[in-house]
C-alpha positions in Angstrom: -7.3 -46.1 47.5 -10.7 -47.7 47.0 -12.4 -46.7 43.7 -16.0 -47.4 43.4 -17.9 -48.3 40.4 -21.6 -46.9 40.3 -23.2 -49.7 37.7 -26.2 -48.3 36.3 -28.7 -50.4 33.8 -28.3 -47.5 31.1 -26.1 -46.7 28.1 -23.2 -44.5 29.1 -19.8 -43.6 26.8 -16.8 -45.0 27.6 -13.6 -43.0 29.5 -10.2 -43.4 28.2 -7.9 -46.2 29.7 -6.5 -44.7 33.1 -3.3 -45.8 34.6 -4.4 -48.6 37.3 -4.9 -50.5 33.6 -2.1 -49.4 32.0 -1.2 -53.2 31.3 -4.4 -53.5 29.4 -5.4 -56.6 31.1 -7.6 -57.9 33.7 -6.3 -61.0 34.8 -4.8 -62.8 31.8 -7.7 -61.1 29.6 -7.1 -57.9 27.6 -9.7 -55.1 27.6 -11.0 -52.7 25.1 -11.7 -49.7 27.3 -13.2 -48.4 30.8 -16.5 -48.0 31.3 -17.6 -45.1 33.6 -20.6 -43.7 35.6 -20.1 -40.4 37.5 -16.3 -40.6 37.3 -16.0 -44.2 38.9 -14.6 -46.9 36.2 -14.6 -50.4 35.7 -13.0 -52.7 32.5 -14.9 -53.7 29.4 -14.0 -57.3 28.9 -15.3 -60.4 27.1 -17.7 -62.4 29.2 -17.5 -65.6 26.9 -13.7 -65.9 27.4 -14.3 -65.7 31.1 -12.6 -62.6 31.8 -14.6 -61.1 34.7 -14.6 -64.2 37.1 -16.6 -63.4 39.9 -17.3 -59.9 39.3 -20.6 -58.1 38.1 -21.5 -57.8 34.5 -23.5 -54.9 33.2 -24.4 -54.6 29.4 -24.6 -51.7 27.7 -21.9 -49.8 29.2 -19.0 -51.0 26.8 -18.3 -50.3 23.1 -17.9 -53.2 20.4 -19.8 -56.8 20.5 -22.6 -57.6 23.0 -19.9 -59.7 24.5 -18.1 -57.2 26.0 -19.5 -56.1 28.9 -18.8 -53.8 32.0 -17.1 -55.8 34.9 -16.1 -55.1 38.4 -16.5 -57.0 41.9 -20.0 -56.3 43.6 -20.4 -54.9 47.0 -24.2 -55.1 47.4 -26.0 -52.2 49.4 -23.1 -49.8 49.4 -25.0 -47.4 47.0 -27.9 -45.6 48.0 -31.0 -45.5 45.6 -33.0 -48.3 43.7 -32.1 -52.0 43.9 -30.6 -51.9 40.5 -27.5 -49.7 41.8 -24.7 -51.4 43.0 -20.9 -50.8 43.3 -17.7 -52.7 42.2 -14.7 -52.2 43.7 -11.6 -52.1 41.3 -9.0 -50.9 44.0 -8.4 -47.9 45.8 -10.6 -45.1 47.8 -12.1 -42.3 46.4 -13.1 -39.0 48.3 -14.3 -37.4 45.0 -17.7 -35.5 45.1 -20.0 -34.7 41.8 -22.2 -31.7 41.2 -24.1 -29.4 38.9 -24.8 -26.0 38.0 -27.9 -24.9 36.2 -29.4 -21.7 34.9 -32.8 -22.7 34.8 -35.2 -24.1 37.7 -34.7 -27.2 39.5 -37.8 -29.3 39.9 -38.8 -31.6 42.9 -38.4 -34.8 40.3 -34.9 -33.1 38.8 -33.9 -33.0 42.2 -34.6 -36.4 43.7 -33.0 -37.8 40.4 -29.7 -35.6 41.1 -29.9 -37.0 44.4 -30.3 -40.9 43.4 -27.6 -40.2 40.8 -24.8 -39.3 43.2 -24.9 -35.7 43.4 -23.9 -34.0 46.1 -23.9 -30.4 45.5 -26.0 -28.0 43.4 -25.5 -24.7 42.3 -28.3 -23.0 40.6 -27.8 -19.1 39.2 -28.9 -16.5 41.6 -27.8 -13.3 39.7 -28.3 -12.8 36.1 -25.8 -11.1 33.7 -28.7 -8.4 32.8 -28.3 -6.8 36.6 -31.2 -8.7 37.9 -32.0 -11.4 40.9 -32.7 -14.8 39.4 -35.9 -14.9 41.2 -36.4 -19.0 40.3 -33.0 -19.5 42.6 -35.0 -20.3 45.9 -37.3 -22.7 44.2 -34.5 -24.7 43.0 -32.5 -24.5 46.3 -35.5 -25.7 48.2 -36.2 -28.3 45.9 -32.5 -29.6 46.5 -32.7 -29.1 50.1 -36.1 -31.7 49.9 -34.3 -34.0 48.2 -31.4 -34.2 50.5 -28.5 -32.5 48.4 -26.2 -31.6 51.3 -24.7 -28.7 49.7 -26.7 -26.0 47.5 -24.7 -22.9 46.7 -25.4 -20.3 44.2 -23.5 -18.5 41.5 -23.6 -15.0 40.7 -23.4 -13.5 37.2 -22.5 -9.8 37.2 -23.1 -7.3 35.1 -20.0 -5.0 35.2 -21.5 -2.8 32.7 -24.9 -2.1 34.5 -25.2 1.3 36.3 -25.5 -0.8 39.7 -22.1 -1.1 41.7 -20.5 -4.2 42.3 -21.8 -3.9 45.8 -25.1 -3.2 45.3 -25.7 -6.2 43.0 -24.2 -8.5 45.9 -26.6 -6.7 48.0 -29.4 -7.4 46.2 -28.7 -11.1 45.7 -27.9 -11.7 49.6 -30.7 -9.7 50.4 -33.2 -12.0 48.1 -31.8 -15.3 49.4 -32.0 -14.3 53.2 -35.3 -13.0 52.8 -36.5 -15.9 50.7 -34.6 -19.1 51.3 -32.2 -18.7 53.9 -32.4 -22.3 55.4 -32.1 -23.9 52.0 -29.0 -21.7 50.8 -25.7 -23.2 52.2 -24.2 -19.6 52.7 -22.1 -19.4 49.5 -22.1 -17.3 46.3 -19.7 -18.1 43.5 -18.4 -15.1 41.6 -18.7 -15.7 37.7 -15.8 -14.2 36.1 -16.4 -15.3 32.5 -17.2 -13.7 29.2 -15.3 -10.5 27.9 -18.5 -9.6 26.0 -20.2 -8.9 29.6 -17.2 -6.7 30.9 -15.8 -3.4 29.9 -12.9 -3.1 27.1 -10.3 -1.9 29.6 -8.9 -4.9 31.5 -7.8 -2.0 34.6 -11.4 -0.8 35.1 -12.6 -4.7 35.0 -9.8 -5.3 37.4 -11.0 -2.7 39.7 -14.7 -3.9 39.4 -14.0 -7.1 40.4 -11.9 -5.9 43.5 -15.0 -4.2 44.7 -17.1 -7.4 44.1 -14.9 -9.8 46.1 -14.6 -7.3 48.7 -18.5 -7.0 48.8 -18.7 -10.5 50.1 -16.9 -9.3 53.5 -18.9 -6.2 53.6 -22.4 -9.0 53.5 -21.0 -11.4 55.8 -21.2 -13.8 52.4 -18.9 -16.7 52.1 -17.7 -16.6 48.5 -15.5 -18.6 45.5 -14.6 -17.5 42.7 -15.7 -19.4 38.9 -13.3 -18.7 36.1 -10.8 -20.2 33.9 -7.2 -19.4 32.7 -8.1 -17.7 29.4 -11.4 -16.2 30.7 -8.9 -14.8 33.7 -6.5 -13.5 30.8 -9.2 -12.2 28.4 -10.8 -10.0 31.4 -8.0 -8.8 33.4 -5.3 -8.6 30.9 -3.0 -11.3 32.2 -3.0 -14.4 34.1 -0.9 -13.0 36.7 -3.4 -10.6 37.9 -4.4 -11.7 41.7 -7.1 -10.8 44.2 -9.1 -13.1 45.9 -6.8 -16.1 45.7 -7.6 -16.9 49.3 -11.0 -17.8 48.3 -11.9 -21.6 46.7 -11.1 -21.9 42.8 -13.7 -23.2 40.6 -12.5 -23.8 37.4 -13.9 -24.7 33.7 -12.3 -26.7 31.2 -14.8 -29.3 29.4 -12.1 -32.2 29.0 -14.7 -34.9 30.2 -11.9 -35.7 32.9 -13.0 -35.8 36.5 -9.5 -34.7 37.6 -7.3 -31.7 38.2 -4.5 -33.3 36.4 -5.2 -30.7 33.6 -4.8 -27.3 35.9 -2.6 -24.5 35.0 -2.1 -21.6 37.8 -3.6 -18.6 37.2 -4.4 -15.1 39.4 -2.9 -16.2 42.3 -4.1 -20.3 42.7 -2.0 -23.0 42.8 -4.6 -25.6 43.3 -8.4 -25.7 42.4 -11.3 -26.5 44.8 -13.6 -28.2 42.0 -13.6 -28.7 38.1 -16.4 -28.0 35.8 -15.3 -30.8 33.2 -18.3 -30.9 31.0 -20.6 -28.3 29.4 -24.3 -28.4 28.3 -25.0 -32.0 29.3 -28.4 -33.5 30.0 -28.7 -35.3 33.3 -32.6 -36.2 34.9 -33.9 -34.5 32.0 -32.2 -31.1 32.8 -29.4 -29.3 30.9 -26.7 -28.9 33.4 -22.6 -28.6 33.7 -21.1 -31.2 35.5 -18.8 -30.5 38.2 -15.8 -32.5 40.1 -14.2 -31.9 43.5 -11.4 -34.5 44.8 -13.0 -33.9 48.3 -16.0 -32.4 50.1 -17.7 -29.3 48.0 
């Protein structure tokens, strides 16, 4: 598979060495680390020793002395964006996609920056844990649409302890989106299943409420997905074997800084995930975001 390194003239933390570099060499030269942006990587090597050959050299992406720089083979014009954005081929193709989810408004400048940074999907909050629509959601969706970001879903943080039923909460959200930004919304709602403090103390009551929420997706003609994690699912529903809605795509959370599914443990009837939230509460384009990975299109 063809892998591509997006080389930016900025400082990024290195990632761990991956299997394609397991011999710890690039040609006859050893390397100290891999260098990564948006999940793609190259190798950190000594430039004075001639270790990069005809590859592209980029400073400030590697730890160690100033002689240790990021090395890759340039494919000019491959990446969209400014002229200093280039790609480096390090072997194999990748269909991976990257996105962000946010609980605050995506401005026009942030949306444009996301697009230039390789973000292909955004998921702003559409419903708050207090039991109300997040009325900023349409501004975020419209700004992302104007920036050319292809997929613009929303996530729903439901309120199981509120007096409103699960169906009523879904109805509120869907009605608001269809009335205010139907063309900017991609049509999917992610059911955010996390935080035992937001749910009831009875796991059986939680299971029943979640079933009503999931069923409301078909009631209102909405494509849904589920956001959760192994331990959140277990805590809220009492067991990881509880399964309802496993035909829906799963977006799971595990903040291991690894854009891959190698850590995934089955739960809730899902044997494989659709996407992973691999970094939480980080800054991108001057916004607080969670970063997400999908092995294909989102």
